[in-house]
C-alpha positions as CSV (number, residue, x, y, z in Angstrom):
1,X,135.1,-4.7,181.7
2,X,135.2,-6.5,178.1
3,X,134.8,-3.1,176.7
4,X,137.7,-1.5,178.4
5,X,139.8,-4.6,177.4
6,X,138.8,-4.3,173.9
7,X,139.6,-0.6,173.6
8,X,142.9,-1.1,175.4
9,X,143.8,-4.0,172.9
10,X,143.0,-1.9,170.0
11,X,145.0,0.9,171.4
12,X,147.9,-1.3,171.9
13,X,147.7,-2.6,168.4
14,X,147.5,1.0,166.9
15,X,150.8,1.8,169.1
16,X,152.3,-1.5,168.1
17,X,151.8,-0.8,164.5
18,X,153.2,2.6,164.6
19,X,156.2,1.8,166.6
20,X,157.2,-1.4,164.9
21,X,157.1,-0.3,161.2
22,X,160.9,-0.3,161.0
23,X,161.4,-1.9,157.5
24,X,164.0,0.4,155.8
25,X,162.3,1.3,152.7
26,X,163.3,3.9,150.3
27,X,161.9,5.8,147.6
28,X,162.4,4.9,144.0
29,X,164.8,7.3,142.4
30,X,163.2,7.4,138.9
31,X,163.7,10.4,136.6
32,X,161.7,13.3,135.2
33,X,161.7,16.0,132.7
34,X,160.2,19.6,133.7
35,X,161.2,21.8,130.9
36,X,158.8,23.2,128.5
37,X,157.5,20.9,125.5
38,X,158.6,17.2,124.8
39,X,162.0,16.0,126.3
40,X,164.7,16.3,123.4
41,X,166.4,13.1,122.3
42,X,169.7,14.4,122.6
43,X,171.7,14.1,125.9
44,X,171.3,17.0,128.4
45,X,174.1,19.5,128.7
46,X,175.7,18.8,132.0
47,X,178.1,21.8,131.8
48,X,178.2,23.8,134.9
49,X,178.1,27.7,134.1
50,X,179.1,30.8,136.1
51,X,176.3,33.2,136.9
52,X,176.2,36.7,138.3
53,X,173.3,38.6,139.7
54,X,172.6,41.8,137.7
55,X,170.3,44.7,137.6
56,X,169.4,47.6,135.5
57,X,168.2,51.3,135.4
58,X,165.2,50.1,133.8
59,X,164.5,47.3,136.5
60,X,164.9,49.8,139.3
61,X,163.0,52.7,137.6
62,X,159.9,50.2,137.2
63,X,160.2,49.3,140.9
64,X,160.2,53.0,141.9
65,X,157.3,53.9,139.7
66,X,155.3,51.0,141.0
67,X,156.0,51.9,144.7
68,X,155.0,55.5,143.8
69,X,151.6,54.5,142.6
70,X,151.0,52.2,145.8
71,X,147.5,52.6,147.1
72,X,147.1,51.5,150.8
73,X,144.1,50.8,153.1
74,X,144.5,52.6,156.5
75,X,144.9,50.2,159.3
76,X,142.4,49.8,162.1
77,X,143.2,51.7,165.3
78,X,145.2,49.6,167.7
79,X,145.2,46.6,165.4
80,X,149.1,46.1,165.2
81,X,149.8,43.0,163.3
82,X,146.6,41.0,164.4
83,X,144.8,41.8,161.0
84,X,148.0,41.2,159.0
85,X,150.6,43.7,158.0
86,X,150.0,47.0,159.5
87,X,149.9,49.7,156.9
88,X,151.4,52.5,159.2
89,X,154.5,50.5,159.5
90,X,154.5,49.5,155.9
91,X,154.6,53.3,154.9
92,X,158.0,53.3,156.7
93,X,159.2,50.5,154.7
94,X,157.9,51.9,151.3
95,X,159.8,55.1,152.1
96,X,163.0,53.2,152.9
97,X,162.5,51.0,149.9
98,X,161.9,53.9,147.6
99,X,164.5,56.5,149.0
100,X,167.5,54.7,151.0
101,X,167.5,50.9,149.9
102,X,170.4,50.5,147.5
103,X,169.6,47.4,145.3
104,X,172.8,48.0,143.3
105,X,174.7,47.6,146.6
106,X,172.9,44.5,147.5
107,X,173.6,42.9,144.1
108,X,177.3,43.3,144.8
109,X,176.5,41.6,148.3
110,X,174.9,38.8,146.4
111,X,177.7,38.4,144.3
112,X,180.4,38.1,146.9
113,X,179.9,34.3,146.9
114,X,180.4,32.2,143.5
115,X,177.1,31.8,141.7
116,X,176.4,29.1,139.1
117,X,173.8,27.4,136.8
118,X,173.4,24.0,135.4
119,X,170.7,22.1,133.3
120,X,169.0,19.3,135.2
121,X,165.9,17.4,133.9
122,X,165.3,20.3,131.7
123,X,165.4,23.1,134.4
124,X,168.2,25.6,134.7
125,X,169.3,25.0,138.4
126,X,171.0,28.0,140.3
127,X,173.2,27.5,143.3
128,X,176.1,29.1,145.1
129,X,179.1,27.1,145.7
130,X,181.5,28.3,148.7
131,X,184.8,26.7,149.4
132,X,186.9,27.2,152.4
133,X,189.2,30.1,152.1
134,X,191.7,28.8,154.8
135,X,191.6,24.9,154.8
136,X,193.9,23.6,157.5
137,X,196.8,21.2,156.1
138,X,195.9,17.8,155.5
139,X,192.2,18.4,156.2
140,X,189.3,17.7,153.6
141,X,186.3,20.0,153.7
142,X,183.0,18.5,154.4
143,X,180.3,18.8,151.7
144,X,177.2,20.4,153.2
145,X,173.9,21.2,151.0
146,X,171.8,23.7,152.6
147,X,168.2,24.0,151.4
148,X,165.9,27.1,151.9
149,X,162.1,27.3,152.1
150,X,159.2,29.5,151.5
151,X,159.2,32.7,151.5
152,X,163.0,32.4,152.0
153,X,166.0,32.0,149.3
154,X,169.6,31.0,149.2
155,X,170.5,34.5,150.7
156,X,169.2,33.4,154.2
157,X,172.4,31.3,154.4
158,X,174.9,34.3,153.9
159,X,175.6,35.0,157.3
160,X,175.9,31.3,158.3
161,X,178.0,30.3,155.3
162,X,181.4,32.0,156.9
163,X,180.8,30.4,160.3
164,X,180.9,27.0,158.3
165,X,183.7,27.6,155.7
166,X,186.0,29.7,157.8
167,X,185.2,28.9,161.3
168,X,188.8,29.8,162.8
169,X,188.4,33.4,161.6
170,X,185.0,33.6,163.3
171,X,186.0,32.4,166.8
172,X,185.1,28.6,166.3
173,X,187.3,25.6,166.0
174,X,188.6,24.4,162.5
175,X,187.9,20.7,163.7
176,X,185.1,20.8,161.2
177,X,185.5,23.0,158.0
178,X,182.5,22.8,155.3
179,X,182.2,23.3,151.7
180,X,178.7,24.7,151.4
181,X,176.2,24.5,148.4
182,X,173.2,26.4,148.5
183,X,170.7,25.8,145.6
184,X,167.5,27.8,144.7
185,X,164.4,25.5,144.7
186,X,163.2,25.4,141.1
187,X,160.6,28.2,140.7
188,X,162.3,30.3,143.4
189,X,164.5,33.1,142.6
190,X,167.0,32.3,139.8
191,X,166.1,28.5,139.4
192,X,164.0,28.0,136.5
193,X,160.3,26.8,137.4
194,X,158.7,23.6,136.2
195,X,156.7,24.0,132.9
196,X,154.7,20.7,134.0
197,X,152.4,19.8,136.8
198,X,153.4,17.6,139.6
199,X,156.9,19.1,140.4
200,X,157.1,18.3,144.1
201,X,159.8,17.9,146.9
202,X,160.8,14.5,145.7
203,X,161.6,15.7,142.3
204,X,163.5,18.6,143.7
205,X,165.3,16.2,146.1
206,X,166.3,14.0,143.1
207,X,167.5,17.0,141.1
208,X,169.6,18.3,144.1
209,X,171.2,14.8,144.4
210,X,172.1,14.9,140.7
211,X,173.5,18.3,141.4
212,X,175.8,17.1,144.1
213,X,176.9,14.1,141.8
214,X,177.6,16.7,139.0
215,X,179.8,18.6,141.5
216,X,181.8,15.4,142.3
217,X,180.1,14.6,145.7
218,X,179.4,10.9,146.3
219,X,178.6,11.4,150.0
220,X,177.7,14.8,151.8
221,X,175.7,16.3,154.7
222,X,172.4,18.1,154.1
223,X,170.6,20.8,156.2
224,X,167.2,22.3,155.9
225,X,164.1,24.0,157.3
226,X,160.8,24.5,156.2
227,X,160.5,22.9,152.6
228,X,164.3,22.5,152.9
229,X,163.6,19.9,155.8
230,X,161.1,18.0,153.6
231,X,163.4,18.2,150.5
232,X,166.4,17.0,152.6
233,X,164.2,14.3,154.2
234,X,163.3,13.0,150.7
235,X,167.0,12.9,149.7
236,X,167.7,10.6,152.7
237,X,164.6,8.5,151.7
238,X,165.9,8.4,147.9
239,X,169.6,7.8,148.3
240,X,170.3,7.1,152.0
241,X,173.7,5.7,151.3
242,X,174.9,9.0,149.8
243,X,174.0,11.0,152.9
244,X,176.5,11.4,155.5
245,X,174.1,13.0,157.9
246,X,170.8,15.0,157.7
247,X,170.2,18.0,160.2
248,X,167.0,19.8,160.3
249,X,165.5,22.7,162.3
250,X,162.0,21.8,161.3
251,X,160.0,18.5,160.7
252,X,157.0,17.8,158.6
253,X,155.6,14.9,160.7
254,X,152.2,14.6,159.0
255,X,151.5,11.0,160.0
256,X,152.6,10.5,163.4
257,X,151.0,8.6,166.1
258,X,152.1,11.2,168.9
259,X,150.4,14.0,167.4
260,X,147.1,12.4,168.2
261,X,148.1,12.2,172.0
262,X,148.5,16.0,172.2
263,X,145.2,16.4,174.0
264,X,146.3,13.9,176.7
265,X,149.7,15.3,176.9
266,X,149.0,17.8,179.7
267,X,148.0,14.9,182.1
268,X,150.1,12.1,180.6
269,X,153.2,13.9,179.4
270,X,155.6,11.9,181.4
271,X,154.1,8.9,180.2
272,X,154.3,9.9,176.6
273,X,158.1,10.9,176.8
274,X,157.6,14.7,177.0
275,X,160.3,16.5,179.0
276,X,159.4,19.5,181.1
277,X,160.7,21.9,178.3
278,X,158.4,20.1,175.6
279,X,155.5,20.7,177.9
280,X,156.4,24.6,178.1
281,X,156.6,24.7,174.4
282,X,153.5,22.8,173.6
283,X,150.8,23.8,176.0
284,X,148.4,25.3,176.7
285,X,147.3,23.2,173.6
286,X,144.3,25.6,172.8
287,X,146.7,28.6,172.4
288,X,149.1,26.7,170.1
289,X,146.1,25.2,168.1
290,X,144.6,28.7,167.5
291,X,148.1,30.1,166.7
292,X,148.4,27.6,164.1
293,X,144.9,28.2,162.5
294,X,146.0,32.0,162.4
295,X,149.2,31.3,160.6
296,X,148.1,28.7,158.2
297,X,145.6,30.6,155.8
298,X,148.2,31.2,153.3
299,X,148.8,27.7,153.2
300,X,145.2,26.7,152.2
301,X,145.4,29.4,149.4
302,X,148.7,28.2,148.1
303,X,147.8,24.6,148.1
304,X,144.5,25.2,146.2
305,X,144.9,28.2,143.9
306,X,148.3,29.7,143.9
307,X,148.1,31.3,140.7
308,X,145.2,33.6,141.6
309,X,146.8,35.3,144.5
310,X,150.1,35.1,142.6
311,X,148.7,37.6,139.9
312,X,148.4,40.1,142.6
313,X,151.7,39.6,144.2
314,X,153.5,39.6,141.0
315,X,152.0,42.7,140.0
316,X,152.5,44.9,143.1
317,X,155.9,45.2,144.9
318,X,154.2,46.7,148.0
319,X,151.8,43.9,148.0
320,X,154.4,41.2,147.6
321,X,156.6,42.8,150.3
322,X,153.6,43.0,152.9
323,X,152.6,39.2,152.1
324,X,156.2,37.9,152.7
325,X,157.3,40.2,155.4
326,X,154.2,39.5,157.5
327,X,155.6,36.0,157.8
328,X,159.0,37.2,158.9
329,X,157.2,38.9,161.8
330,X,154.9,36.3,163.2
331,X,156.9,33.4,162.1
332,X,160.0,34.8,164.1
333,X,158.1,35.1,167.2
334,X,154.0,35.0,167.2
335,X,154.1,37.5,170.0
336,X,155.3,40.0,167.5
337,X,151.9,40.5,166.2
338,X,151.3,42.4,169.4
339,X,153.6,45.1,168.2
340,X,152.9,48.2,165.8
341,X,155.9,47.3,163.7
342,X,155.7,43.5,164.1
343,X,159.0,43.3,165.7
344,X,160.4,43.0,162.2
345,X,163.7,45.3,163.0
346,X,164.3,43.6,166.4
347,X,165.8,40.4,164.3
348,X,166.4,41.6,160.7
349,X,167.8,44.8,158.9
350,X,165.5,46.1,156.4
351,X,168.3,45.8,153.7
352,X,168.4,42.1,154.4
353,X,164.6,41.7,154.4
354,X,164.2,43.9,151.2
355,X,167.0,41.8,149.4
356,X,164.7,38.9,150.0
357,X,162.0,40.5,148.5
358,X,163.8,41.6,145.4
359,X,164.9,38.2,144.8
360,X,161.3,37.2,144.3
361,X,160.4,40.7,142.5
362,X,163.1,40.9,140.1
363,X,162.7,37.2,139.1
364,X,158.9,37.2,139.0
365,X,158.8,34.0,140.9
366,X,156.2,34.5,143.6
367,X,153.6,32.5,141.8
368,X,155.8,29.6,140.9
369,X,157.1,29.4,144.4
370,X,153.4,29.2,145.6
371,X,152.9,26.3,143.4
372,X,155.2,24.1,145.4
373,X,152.5,24.2,148.0
374,X,149.8,22.8,145.8
375,X,152.4,20.1,144.2
376,X,153.1,18.8,147.7
377,X,149.9,19.4,149.8
378,X,147.3,18.5,147.3
379,X,147.5,14.6,147.4
380,X,148.9,11.8,149.8
381,X,152.6,11.0,149.0
382,X,154.4,8.0,149.9
383,X,157.2,9.6,151.6
384,X,155.0,10.7,154.5
385,X,154.8,7.0,155.7
386,X,158.5,6.3,155.4
387,X,161.0,6.5,158.1
388,X,164.5,7.9,157.4
389,X,167.5,5.6,158.3
390,X,170.2,8.2,158.1
391,X,172.1,9.8,161.1
392,X,170.0,12.9,162.0
393,X,170.3,15.9,164.0
394,X,167.5,18.3,165.0
395,X,167.6,21.8,166.4
396,X,164.3,22.8,168.0
397,X,163.9,26.4,167.9
398,X,161.5,27.7,170.8
399,X,159.7,30.1,168.7
400,X,159.0,27.6,165.6
401,X,155.4,27.4,164.5
402,X,155.2,24.2,166.2
403,X,157.5,22.4,168.8
404,X,158.5,18.8,167.6
405,X,159.6,16.9,170.9
406,X,162.5,14.5,170.6
407,X,160.0,11.4,171.0
408,X,158.0,12.8,167.9
409,X,161.2,13.3,165.6
410,X,162.6,9.8,166.6
411,X,159.5,8.2,165.2
412,X,160.4,9.5,161.8
413,X,164.1,9.6,162.2
414,X,165.1,6.5,164.2
415,X,168.6,7.3,164.0
416,X,168.2,10.6,165.8
417,X,171.7,11.1,167.3
418,X,171.6,14.7,168.5
419,X,168.5,16.6,169.7
420,X,168.9,20.2,170.9
421,X,166.8,22.7,172.6
422,X,167.8,26.0,171.3
423,X,167.8,29.2,173.5
424,X,166.1,31.6,171.2
425,X,165.1,31.9,167.6
426,X,162.1,31.0,165.3
427,X,161.5,29.7,161.9
428,X,164.1,31.2,159.8
429,X,166.9,30.1,161.9
430,X,169.9,30.5,159.5
431,X,168.7,34.1,158.9
432,X,167.9,34.9,162.3
433,X,170.4,33.0,164.4
434,X,173.3,31.9,162.3
435,X,175.6,31.4,165.2
436,X,173.3,29.2,167.0
437,X,172.5,27.0,164.0
438,X,176.2,26.8,162.9
439,X,177.0,25.6,166.4
440,X,174.3,22.9,166.2
441,X,175.4,21.6,162.8
442,X,179.0,21.3,164.0
443,X,177.9,19.5,167.2
444,X,175.8,17.0,165.2
445,X,178.6,16.4,162.6
446,X,181.0,15.9,165.4
447,X,178.9,13.2,167.0
448,X,178.4,11.7,163.6
449,X,182.0,11.6,162.7
450,X,183.0,10.0,166.0
451,X,180.4,7.1,165.5
């Protein structure tokens, strides 16, 4: 009996410790220099320069020559996407890329929104800045920073932007009109990569905060998934007084008591605060556990020795496409691995997918993008233990890699005011389901503005 009492007391203390840590700590803002060499003594140039995406015959010819020299390994019979990207379907993508994909046309599409660059902490930071084309009289647009993840880019937001900046012309109410800023994470696409070790999500968050101040925004909304969710979370931990609201479609809950209760949840789900929908999305636990093991091999490589695999991917456009597009298959829906084509064209067009690949290929940034994993996951970070005390909204897409119940999210984000079970969609929410994500952002902002 005394053993049971002791165990119950210890368990009660652990629960109390996790639940009662409500001190509103923030991360120190600090400063940094990530450019090459020693930090110059002169003040940094704070000008904002227009930028335009460009291409050339040389760039396209080099791509085509490399594609023409591709050497594929035949897929196993009936392997579908269980061994990774199926080379039979890859042949179709290669043929389309080589013979039909029009990169010049896609460059024009990329340039339909205004692009800019500015120097912050020694790095050239790229971003698009889209203002409302038809702002209702007497209304001020709400600044919204949207941050992508890996293996994504600012291009993921191209279909959601008009729903936020010009809602009335897209069948939505103009009660909430946004001014959208989408930066590229340093080392991704057109943002310069760090020359120094240690460039992590907190440094990125600080740079994006400085970007918003440079654009004249003292208070603003932020939104993200994947790395974007962590970067936005870090911004809220660094400068909570400047964040009007935080909206996420993924959470990185690395130190959460409730994750330890997963094995018990099937029997004690109600006591642990799980809803019926939570139970459907989390269990059977064995299935979810092995799915995560299957999908996380890349993470171990990229968080230990990213430069090694980066050498191969940066040299082969077809290898790069297979490596990235496989994620757009199984991270969109894990059951797509049972399909010969990975279900890629069920949710995305080949033009959109290949445009994303080209943003990594033409800029040569796959290696620097992968280093972000090593910088963030190879050590313990203080932000993992800190809660976030800004109003938060969360969109739980059912095909995300792991489901985060409201109870879990609220332990990290105590001011959670909106939690939505989305009807469909996976990891790349803005890219796959822009209408659903836009509606949830608008719902969250509406709740926050009324508070």
